[in-house]
N, C-alpha and C positions, 0 to 999 in steps of 0.2 A: 888286370889280366885280360887278354883278348878272347874273342869268341872262338869256340872249338869248331873247326871245319868238319862237316860230315861228308860232303861231296864237293870235289873240286874238278872243274872241267876247263881244260886249256886248249884253245885253238882246235876244237874238235871238228873233224871233217869226215864225211862218208861219201864216197864216190862209187856209183854203179856204172858198169859198162853196158850200154844198150846197143843191140844189133838190129838192123832193119830186117834181116832174114836169118832163120835158124842156122843155115849153113855157113853164115859169115863167121860164126864163132869158131868153127872147125878150120876154115880157111885162114883165119888169123893165127891160130895155134900152130898150123903146119907151114905157114909161109916162110921161106928160107931167109927173107930179108926183114922179117917182123913187120910186114905191112899192117897198118891198123884198119880194121873194118868197123870199129865201134865209135860211138860218140859218148862223151861223159855226161852223166846226170848227177848233179850234186844234191843228194838228199839232205845233207847237212854241210854247212860251210862256215868254218872259222868261229865256232861258238865258244864263248868264255863266260863262266860264272862260278861263284862259290855259294854253296848252301850250308848254313851253319846248323849246329846241333840245336834241336828244339824248334826249328822253323817249319811252317807248313807252307809249301810253295805250290801254286797252281800253274800248270803250263797250258796255255790256250793258243788256238790258231785254227785256221780253216782246214777242211779235209785235205790231206796230202801235203800239209805244211812241213811235216817232219817231226811231229811231236812223238809219235810212237817209235820212230827210229831212234830218237834221242834216248828214250827210256830203255830201249833194248840194248843200246850201247852201254848205258850206265850199269845195267844188270848183267852184262857180259854175254847176252844172247847174240849180239852182233859185234864184230870187231871193227874199230874205226880204221879208216884209210890213213889218217894222220891225226896228230894231237894226242892228248892224254886225259885219262880219267882216274882220279884217286877217290876211294871211298874209305871211310873209317867207321867200322861197326858192322854188325850182322845185318844183311839186307834181306827183306822178305818182299816178294813182288807178286802182283796179280796183273799180268799183262794181257792175256787173252783167255777167254773161257776155254777150259779144257787143257790149257798148257800145263805140262807136268803130270797129267792124269792119264792112266791107262784105261781106255774105254771098256776093256774086257774085265777089269778088276772091280770089286765092289768099292763103295765109298769108303768103308772102313779100311780096306787094304790100301787104298790110295792115300789115306791119311798117313799110314806108316811109310809108304813109299816116299811121299813128300818129306816126311821127317828124316828119312835116310839121306835124301838129296841135300837136306839142309845141315846134315852132320850130326843128327840126333840118333841115339841108340833106341832100340825098341822099349827098353825100360824107361827111358826119359820120355818117350811118347806116351807110355802108359799113364804117366802122371798128368799129361796134358789132355788126354782123350776126352775126359768128362767135360771140360770147358769147351772143347771143339764141338762136341755133339750138342751141347746145350745151346751154343750160339747158332750153329747151323740150323737146328730145329727142323730136320727133314724126316724125323720119325723112323719107321721101319725101312725106308728106302736106303738107309745107310748100309744095309746088307744086300742091296741090289747092284748089278753092274752099272757104272756111271753112264754107259751108253744109253740107258733108259731114262736118264735125268732130263728134265726140262732145263732151259737156259737159266731160269730163276734158281732152280735147285743147285745147278752147277755153281752159280755165283755165291750162294749161301755157303756151300761147303768150301769152295776155294778161298773165300774171304776169311772164313772162320779159321782155316788152317794158317793163313798168312798172318793173322793178328795174334795167334796163340803160340807162336814159336819165339816169342819175346824178341822181336826185331828192334834194332837201333834205328833202322831206316825202313820205312814202309813205302813202297812204290806201287801205285795203282793206275791202270790205264783204262778208264771209262767202263770197266767191267761192271760197276755197280748200277749202271743205267738199266740193266735188265731186271733188277730186283723190284719187288713191289714197294709201295710207299713205307709200310711198316718196317721192312727190312732195311731200306735206305736210312730211315731215322735211327735204327739200331746201329748201323755202320758209322754214321756221323757222330753218334754219342760215343762210340769207341774212339773215333778221331779225337774228340775232345779229351778223353782220358789219356790218350797218347801225348797230347799237347801238354797236359798237366804233368806228365811224367818226363817232359823235356825230350821226347823222341822226335825224330825228323820224319815228315810226311811229304812226299812228292807225288802229285797226281795230275793226270790229264783229264780234262772234262770239257764238255760243250756247254755246261750249265754255268753261266756267268754269275748267277745268283749264288751258287756254291762257292765260287772263288771269293766273292766279296764277304760271304758269311764266315768262311772257315780259314782263309789263307792270310798270312802276314805279308806275302809277296806274290807277285804275278809275273810270269815270263811269257812274252808273246813271240811265237815263232811264225815266220812267213817265208815261204820259198826256201826253206832250209837255213834261214838266217835268224838270229835273235835280234828283234827290232825294239824290244822293251824289256827291262828288268827293273820294275818299280814296285810301289805299293800295289796291293790288290785293286784298289779303286782306280789308280792311274792306268794300270795295265788293261783293265776292262774298258775304260774310256777310250784308250787308243785302239783296242780291238774293235770297238763299235765303229770307229772311223774307218778302220780297215774293211769291215763288212760292207759299208755303204760307199766305198770308193773315195772317201775323203781323207785318207791318211796321206800326209805329206811329210816325208822324213826330214825336210829342211825346216819344219816348223814344230816347235815344242808344244806339248798339249796345253800348257798353261798360258801360252802367248797367242792362241788363236784369236784373231780380231772378231769382235761381234759385229755382225752385219745386219742391216735392216731386213727383216723377214720378207716383207712384201717385195723388196728389190730382188731378193734371191728367187722368190716364187716366180716373178715375172721373167727372169733371165734364163732359168734352166727348165728342162723337161723332168719333172719330178719322178715320173714312173720309170725313167731310164736309170735311176740311181739305185735300184734294188732288183733282185731276182724275182721274176713274176711267178705267181702260184699257178702251176699247170692245171690244177683242179678247180680253178675259179670258174664262175658262170657269169656270162654277160647276156642281157636281153633287154628288150624295150622296143617301142615303135619308132624311135630315133627322131622324134620331133625336137628333142633336145638330147645332146650326147655329153656324157662325162668323158672328156678326152684326156684329162691328166689328173693325177692324184698323188698324195703322199702324206707322210707324217713328219712334221718338222719340230726340231727341238727349239729351245729358247734363242739359239744363235742362228736359226734359219737353216740348219743342216737337216737333210733327210735322214731319218732314223728308223731302224727296225728293231733295235734293242733299246728299250725305254727304262729309265730309272724310275723306281717306284715313287709316287707322290710328287713327281716333278711336272712342270707345265709343258704341254705339247699342243701343237696345232694340227688338227686333221683337216687337210685342204683338198678341195676338189674344184676342178675348172670345168665349166660347162659352156658349150656353144649351142645356140638356138637355131633351129632350121624352120620354125614357124612362129607366128605370133602366139605367145603364151602369157596368160595372166596368173599371177600368184602361184608359181611353182613351189613345190615342197621339197626341201633338201634334207637328207637324213643320213645317219650312219648307225650301224650296230656292231657290237663286238661280241664274238662267240669264243667259247673255250675250245680246247683241242677235241672235245667230243661233239662239238656242234651246238652246244646249248647257248642260247642268247643270254649274255651276262648283263649287258647294258646298252644304251643307245639313246638317241634323241632325234628330234627333227624341228624344223622351223615353226611348225604348228604348235607343238608342245611348248616351245619357248616364246610363243606369241610374237614372232618376228615377221614384219611386213616385207615380203620378198619382191614386191613391185611387179612390173610387167616388162616383157622383152619381145623385140621383133626379130625377124630372120636376120642372121648374121651377127647378132650380139654375142659377146663373150664376157663371162664373169668368173670371178674366183670367190668361193665360199669357204670360210674358215670356222671350224669349231675349236674353241680354245678351252682347255680343262686340265686339271691335275689328274694324272693317272694313278689313282689310289686303289687299284685292284690287286689281288694277290699275285705275287711273282709266279710266272708261268708262261705258257705259249698260247697265243690267241690269233684270231683272224678278224680282219676288218672288212665290212661290207658297206657300200655306198649306194645312194639312190637319189634320183630326181623324178618326181611324180607329180601328177595333177589330181585334184579332187573335183569331180563334177557330179551331175545328177545320176550318172550311171555307176558311180563308185570311184575307184582309184584307177587312173590311167597312168601306166608306167612308161615314162619317156626313156629312161636309161637306168638300169640297175646292174651293179657289179657285186656279185656275191663272193665273199672270201678272197677279195682281190689282193689284199696284203696280209702276209703272215708276219707276226712280230712277237717279240718276247719282252716281258716285264721282269726286271731284276731288282733285287733289294734284299735287305736283311730282316725286314718286318715279318713277323709271324702272326697268323690270324686263323680264325675258323671261318670257313666259307670263302666268299670272294672279296669282301670289302672290310676295311678297317674302319670302324666307327670312331676311332680316335678317342676311346673312352678314357676319362680320368677316374682313377681309383683312389678312394679315401677309406681309411679304416679308423673308426672311432672306438675307443674303449668305453665301456659302460660302467 
């Protein structure tokens, strides 16, 4: 017996009419010969897929790719321009914070309002109210108008309502990102319960780590088109290529030719392959300048989304403007709060860096496994000298690259010590 389809999307297209000037809309409506004053914007174009009962599917893509538009059409918030959507089962959705909530009503009143919208009677909601309040855990604020709620409280209440109305299909659009870590862990535990109950989950997220950890499939949307519908790992790999400008639709993920890293480093400008951090800081006396930099994967491709415990090269290119003996090359990695997590330099590693004259150019690579906890980090680079006066900064780039580490490994703190555990009976 075949799998039961929960959501079926066929040739789904959503077109918006865009006008250069507000009055053009009126002119088009009143024109006797139906002259067009608009141009079409395809928010979604010809998308096809089936999602089966019990699957957990992550939809990923860059901002503006069409992910939220897709979910809104599946839930009926938006009407497609063409194509069809079929759903089988009760849908509960959490698309935007505050959607479906009356800001003047209390949290408790909004619970019953949402229940009514979902087709439940007040007596049916009475049976669910205890579970909803326990999961939301917002205390006495449940009796306050929701306009007083923080975004985190909104998320708690909205998610609690969504999961406790016994949905066959749960659809979530990034709304959990506003919750604290404890609440997010609570939500994902509920996801696992839904998976065990063979319920369907569809969610949009920017956390690639979440896609790998919880999803059986990944769908990548770009420019309103579906460019990938594969396993979670394959979808994330393709999206990483998309982020760094290396996605080539004519080449399958598995058939990318491995190229010599040094050859690629020599031929391309690394820093042009990713978006620059506007908050970065550059300074130094410019006796030597770090003029190019990047993080390269094992195939020599520039990466800003790194797989946990995989090997990467941190590369910097330096040009010398004066004669310099034994320069020190260094990097540091900081977490999202600015705390230095790790780093090293050529002095610590006892590397003889030689001497260089004006006009010399070199490339320095630090190669290591990235075994830090999945999350968001920044990379800083430096080229300095050590003399009798102390440290002389030739070129220093603070927080020059923002990157993400993804993976399914769980740990306490920042590092996995790769402990082996044995239990002996006495």
